[in-house]
C-alpha positions as CSV (number, residue, x, y, z in Angstrom):
1,M,-6.3,-10.2,55.3
2,S,-7.4,-6.8,54.1
3,Q,-5.2,-4.7,51.8
4,Q,-3.5,-1.7,53.4
5,L,-3.9,0.9,50.6
6,P,-2.6,4.4,50.5
7,T,-5.3,7.0,51.3
8,T,-3.8,10.0,49.6
9,N,-2.2,10.7,46.2
10,K,0.6,13.0,45.1
11,A,-0.6,14.3,41.8
12,Y,-0.8,17.2,39.4
13,V,-4.3,18.8,39.3
14,Y,-6.1,21.8,37.8
15,E,-9.2,23.5,39.1
16,K,-10.0,25.9,36.3
17,T,-9.6,26.4,32.5
18,G,-6.2,27.6,31.3
19,N,-2.7,26.8,30.1
20,P,-0.8,24.2,32.2
21,E,1.8,26.8,33.4
22,D,-1.1,28.9,34.8
23,V,-3.5,26.3,36.2
24,L,-1.6,23.1,36.9
25,F,-0.2,22.5,40.4
26,L,1.0,19.7,42.6
27,R,-0.9,18.3,45.5
28,D,0.4,15.7,47.9
29,D,-2.9,15.3,49.9
30,L,-5.3,14.3,47.2
31,P,-7.8,11.8,48.7
32,I,-7.9,8.4,47.0
33,P,-11.5,7.2,46.8
34,P,-12.4,3.6,47.7
35,L,-12.0,1.1,44.9
36,S,-15.0,-0.4,43.2
37,S,-15.1,-4.2,42.8
38,S,-13.8,-3.8,39.2
39,Q,-11.0,-1.3,39.8
40,V,-7.4,-1.5,40.7
41,L,-5.0,1.0,42.2
42,V,-1.8,1.3,40.1
43,E,1.5,2.7,41.3
44,V,2.4,4.8,38.3
45,K,5.8,4.2,36.6
46,A,5.1,6.3,33.5
47,S,2.4,8.4,32.0
48,G,1.8,9.3,28.3
49,F,0.6,12.7,27.2
50,N,-2.3,13.2,24.7
51,P,-3.9,16.2,23.0
52,I,-7.3,15.4,24.4
53,S,-6.1,16.1,27.9
54,Y,-4.5,19.4,27.3
55,K,-7.5,20.5,25.2
56,A,-9.7,19.6,28.1
57,M,-7.5,21.7,30.4
58,T,-7.2,24.7,28.1
59,L,-10.5,24.8,26.3
60,F,-13.3,23.2,28.2
61,P,-15.3,25.5,30.4
62,S,-14.5,24.9,34.1
63,F,-18.0,23.8,34.9
64,L,-17.6,20.8,32.6
65,G,-16.3,18.0,34.7
66,K,-15.1,17.4,38.2
67,K,-12.5,19.5,39.9
68,P,-9.8,19.2,41.0
69,C,-8.9,17.1,38.0
70,V,-5.8,15.0,37.5
71,P,-5.0,15.1,33.8
72,E,-3.7,12.5,31.3
73,N,-4.8,9.0,30.2
74,D,-2.0,6.5,29.5
75,V,-0.3,4.7,32.3
76,S,2.1,1.9,33.0
77,G,2.8,0.6,36.5
78,V,2.4,-1.9,39.2
79,V,-0.9,-2.9,40.8
80,V,-0.9,-2.2,44.6
81,G,-4.6,-2.7,45.3
82,S,-7.6,-4.4,43.7
83,G,-11.3,-4.5,44.0
84,S,-13.2,-7.6,45.1
85,S,-13.8,-9.0,41.6
86,A,-10.7,-7.6,39.9
87,E,-8.7,-10.0,37.7
88,F,-5.4,-8.4,38.6
89,K,-3.6,-8.7,41.9
90,P,-1.0,-6.6,43.7
91,G,2.4,-7.0,42.1
92,D,1.1,-7.3,38.5
93,E,2.9,-5.1,36.0
94,V,0.3,-3.5,33.8
95,L,-0.4,-0.9,31.1
96,G,-3.6,0.8,30.2
97,M,-5.5,4.0,30.3
98,V,-8.1,6.2,32.0
99,P,-10.4,7.3,29.2
100,A,-10.9,11.0,28.7
101,K,-14.5,10.7,29.6
102,T,-13.7,9.2,33.0
103,M,-10.9,11.8,33.6
104,I,-13.3,14.7,33.0
105,K,-16.3,13.2,34.8
106,K,-14.5,11.8,37.8
107,G,-11.4,14.0,38.0
108,F,-8.8,11.3,38.1
109,G,-6.2,10.7,35.4
110,T,-2.6,9.4,35.5
111,L,-0.3,12.3,36.4
112,G,0.3,11.2,39.9
113,K,1.9,8.6,42.2
114,Y,-1.2,6.5,41.9
115,A,-4.0,6.0,39.3
116,I,-7.3,4.3,39.6
117,V,-8.1,2.2,36.5
118,E,-10.9,-0.2,35.5
119,C,-9.8,-3.8,35.0
120,S,-11.4,-3.6,31.5
121,E,-8.9,-0.9,30.6
122,I,-5.6,-2.5,31.5
123,V,-3.6,-5.5,30.5
124,K,-0.4,-7.1,31.7
125,K,2.7,-5.4,30.5
126,P,4.9,-7.5,28.2
127,S,8.4,-8.1,29.6
128,N,10.1,-6.8,26.4
129,L,8.7,-3.3,26.9
130,S,10.1,-0.6,29.3
131,W,7.7,1.4,31.4
132,E,8.1,4.3,29.1
133,Q,7.4,2.2,26.0
134,A,4.4,0.6,27.6
135,A,2.9,4.1,28.3
136,C,3.1,4.9,24.6
137,L,0.6,2.2,23.5
138,P,-2.9,2.5,24.9
139,L,-4.7,5.6,23.6
140,T,-2.8,6.2,20.4
141,G,-2.5,2.5,19.5
142,M,-6.2,1.8,20.0
143,T,-7.2,5.1,18.3
144,A,-5.2,4.2,15.2
145,M,-6.4,0.6,15.1
146,Q,-10.1,1.5,15.5
147,A,-9.9,4.2,12.8
148,L,-8.2,1.8,10.3
149,K,-10.7,-1.0,11.1
150,M,-13.7,1.3,10.8
151,A,-12.4,2.5,7.4
152,G,-12.3,-1.1,6.3
153,V,-8.6,-1.5,5.7
154,Q,-7.8,-4.9,4.2
155,K,-5.0,-6.9,2.7
156,G,-3.8,-5.3,-0.5
157,H,-5.3,-1.9,0.2
158,R,-3.6,1.4,-0.5
159,V,-3.6,3.7,2.5
160,F,-2.4,7.3,3.0
161,I,-1.7,8.6,6.5
162,N,-1.6,12.4,7.2
163,G,0.4,13.4,10.3
164,A,2.5,10.2,10.3
165,S,5.1,11.3,12.8
166,G,2.7,12.2,15.6
167,G,1.6,9.9,18.4
168,V,-1.4,8.4,16.5
169,G,0.5,8.6,13.2
170,V,3.5,6.5,14.1
171,M,1.1,3.8,15.4
172,G,-1.1,4.2,12.3
173,V,1.7,3.6,9.8
174,Q,2.8,0.4,11.6
175,I,-0.7,-1.0,12.1
176,A,-1.7,-0.1,8.5
177,K,1.4,-1.9,7.2
178,D,0.5,-5.0,9.2
179,M,-3.1,-4.8,8.0
180,V,-2.4,-4.3,4.2
181,G,0.4,-6.9,4.1
182,Q,3.2,-7.1,1.5
183,E,0.7,-6.7,-1.3
184,G,-0.6,-3.4,0.1
185,Y,0.8,0.1,0.1
186,V,1.2,2.7,2.8
187,A,2.1,6.3,2.0
188,A,2.4,9.1,4.6
189,S,3.1,12.7,5.2
190,C,5.4,14.4,7.7
191,S,8.1,17.0,7.6
192,A,11.4,16.3,5.8
193,A,13.2,16.0,9.2
194,N,11.1,13.0,10.1
195,E,11.0,11.2,6.7
196,Q,13.6,8.6,7.6
197,L,11.8,7.7,10.8
198,V,8.5,7.2,9.0
199,L,10.1,5.1,6.3
200,S,11.8,3.0,8.9
201,I,8.5,2.1,10.6
202,G,6.9,0.8,7.4
203,A,5.9,3.6,5.0
204,D,6.4,2.9,1.4
205,D,6.5,6.6,0.5
206,V,6.6,9.9,2.4
207,L,5.4,13.4,1.2
208,D,6.8,16.5,2.9
209,Y,3.7,18.6,3.7
210,R,5.8,21.7,4.0
211,K,7.1,21.4,0.4
212,A,3.8,22.3,-1.2
213,D,0.1,22.0,-0.6
214,L,-0.4,18.4,0.4
215,A,-3.7,17.9,-1.5
216,T,-1.9,19.2,-4.6
217,Q,1.0,16.8,-4.1
218,L,-1.4,13.9,-3.7
219,A,-3.4,14.8,-6.8
220,E,-0.2,14.9,-8.9
221,K,1.5,11.8,-7.6
222,Y,-1.5,9.5,-6.8
223,P,-4.3,10.4,-9.3
224,V,-7.4,8.3,-9.2
225,E,-7.8,8.3,-13.0
226,Q,-4.5,6.6,-13.4
227,G,-5.3,3.8,-10.9
228,K,-3.0,5.2,-8.2
229,G,-5.7,6.4,-5.8
230,F,-6.0,5.3,-2.2
231,D,-8.6,3.0,-0.6
232,V,-8.3,4.9,2.7
233,L,-7.1,8.3,3.7
234,F,-6.4,8.4,7.5
235,D,-6.0,12.0,8.6
236,T,-4.7,12.0,12.2
237,I,-4.9,15.8,12.3
238,Y,-8.1,16.7,10.4
239,V,-7.4,19.0,7.5
240,Q,-10.7,20.1,5.8
241,N,-8.9,20.8,2.5
242,L,-7.6,17.2,2.3
243,Y,-11.2,15.9,2.5
244,E,-12.7,18.5,0.1
245,K,-10.1,17.7,-2.6
246,S,-10.0,13.9,-1.9
247,P,-11.8,12.8,-5.1
248,S,-8.6,13.5,-7.0
249,Y,-6.6,10.9,-4.9
250,L,-9.2,8.8,-3.0
251,K,-11.1,6.1,-4.9
252,P,-14.8,6.5,-5.3
253,S,-15.3,3.6,-3.0
254,G,-12.7,4.9,-0.6
255,T,-13.1,6.3,2.9
256,Y,-11.6,9.5,4.5
257,V,-11.3,8.8,8.3
258,T,-10.1,11.2,10.9
259,V,-9.6,11.2,14.7
260,G,-8.2,14.7,15.0
261,G,-9.9,17.9,16.2
262,G,-7.9,20.2,13.9
263,S,-6.3,23.4,15.1
264,T,-7.4,24.7,18.5
265,D,-6.3,28.3,17.7
266,G,-9.9,29.3,17.8
267,G,-10.5,28.2,21.3
268,F,-13.7,26.4,22.4
269,L,-15.8,28.2,19.7
270,G,-13.2,27.1,17.2
271,L,-13.7,23.5,18.3
272,M,-17.5,23.9,17.8
273,K,-16.9,25.2,14.3
274,I,-14.8,22.2,13.5
275,G,-17.5,19.9,14.8
276,G,-20.0,21.7,12.5
277,N,-17.7,21.2,9.5
278,M,-17.4,17.5,10.3
279,F,-21.2,17.2,10.6
280,M,-21.7,18.8,7.2
281,N,-19.0,16.5,5.7
282,M,-21.0,13.5,6.9
283,M,-24.5,14.7,6.1
284,L,-24.4,17.1,3.1
285,P,-25.5,15.4,-0.1
286,T,-23.3,15.7,-3.2
287,F,-26.1,17.4,-5.1
288,F,-26.0,20.2,-2.5
289,G,-22.2,20.6,-2.9
290,G,-21.0,17.8,-0.6
291,T,-17.8,16.0,-1.3
292,P,-18.5,12.7,-3.1
293,R,-16.4,10.6,-0.7
294,K,-17.3,8.9,2.5
295,F,-16.3,10.9,5.6
296,T,-15.9,9.1,9.0
297,F,-14.9,10.5,12.4
298,V,-13.8,8.1,15.0
299,S,-14.0,8.7,18.7
300,M,-11.9,5.9,20.2
301,K,-13.8,3.6,22.6
302,P,-11.3,1.7,24.7
303,T,-11.9,-2.1,24.8
304,K,-10.0,-4.9,26.4
305,E,-9.8,-6.7,23.0
306,A,-8.3,-3.6,21.3
307,L,-5.8,-3.1,24.1
308,L,-4.8,-6.8,24.0
309,N,-4.4,-6.6,20.2
310,I,-2.1,-3.6,20.4
311,T,-0.1,-5.1,23.2
312,H,0.4,-8.4,21.3
313,L,1.6,-6.5,18.2
314,A,4.2,-4.7,20.4
315,E,5.2,-7.9,22.1
316,Q,5.7,-9.6,18.7
317,G,7.8,-6.7,17.5
318,K,5.2,-5.7,14.8
319,I,4.8,-2.2,16.2
320,K,7.5,-0.2,17.9
321,P,6.6,2.5,20.5
322,I,8.2,5.7,19.4
323,I,9.2,8.1,22.3
324,D,9.7,11.7,21.5
325,S,10.9,12.7,24.9
326,S,10.8,11.4,28.5
327,H,10.6,13.8,31.4
328,D,11.2,13.7,35.1
329,F,8.1,14.0,37.3
330,G,9.0,17.5,38.3
331,A,9.4,18.6,34.7
332,V,5.7,18.3,33.8
333,L,5.5,21.8,32.3
334,D,8.4,20.9,29.9
335,A,6.4,17.8,28.8
336,Y,3.3,19.9,28.2
337,K,5.3,22.5,26.3
338,R,6.6,19.8,24.1
339,I,3.3,18.1,23.2
340,M,1.5,21.4,22.8
341,S,4.2,22.6,20.3
342,G,2.8,20.2,17.7
343,R,6.3,19.0,16.9
344,A,6.5,15.9,19.1
345,V,7.6,12.8,17.1
346,G,5.8,9.9,18.8
347,K,4.8,10.1,22.4
348,V,5.8,12.5,25.2
349,I,6.3,10.6,28.5
350,L,6.4,11.6,32.1
351,R,8.4,9.3,34.4
352,S,7.0,8.8,37.9
353,E,8.9,9.3,41.1
354,N,8.0,5.7,42.1
């Protein structure tokens, strides 16, 4: 018996570059394309907000990508339709994501009643997670895990995480703590207001980045020459100054790894400049003035294995999803205002009408 699938979606879309309050609008007649053999149609219960989505909306030229575009990536919900070779069936409760590349190229994300997702990019939702908690995990969890693994974090390592109270940061602290074990050490930075939260999720020490220049604080408290330096500096934001001054607090064999795009105040050209700086960080030899520490930029690539690993850690209670705020479907602009403020602690979530 063939599946009777919905043919239209109620979803938020944008058709041109701009701020959400200017370009985002709701459609209730958005056509749902036929599913491929490896795709499922998910009735959305909750969506998670990510910087990459609002940057695509506000900075990328309109000709880049398909329009109209449904933004956002993280999703939790119930499968209502599946392709011919899909491993999931209607009724399965799942969590997963629509990668930014797919969102931009094909125009469908997760801010709607339904979302089309590849089977390789979803897993079954653990029963101990709410819909909102489940939507916290995919993008930020996999980003943090891949960055820390690429930097070579091992048992006993000393790790510093900049931006520890943000979406990627709260995952990074918890995953790093699990990776380094009891013999390792995880320090982090955030504002004083979020210090207790970051300590509660596993950080051994917290520096208030507002108190004084963070690089100076690190050099004074964790000098390499006294054996207190770090094996890995995970910068979830990307602060050029932290990399340039890292020889004072990052071991010679250590790695600076970032996933952030830095400040977007300079618009699209500003992003291009940041990209140029990162390229020079990776390629400029030390004898030409390059910083004598390894620089790594990680662009997260979603994999089934990584998503399963993150989900298992949450199921076992080793990582706890941190929700900054949860918004009704009609309050999407409030949700964007919150994540774009740069002050969100953990994830911003939109609850579906379903």
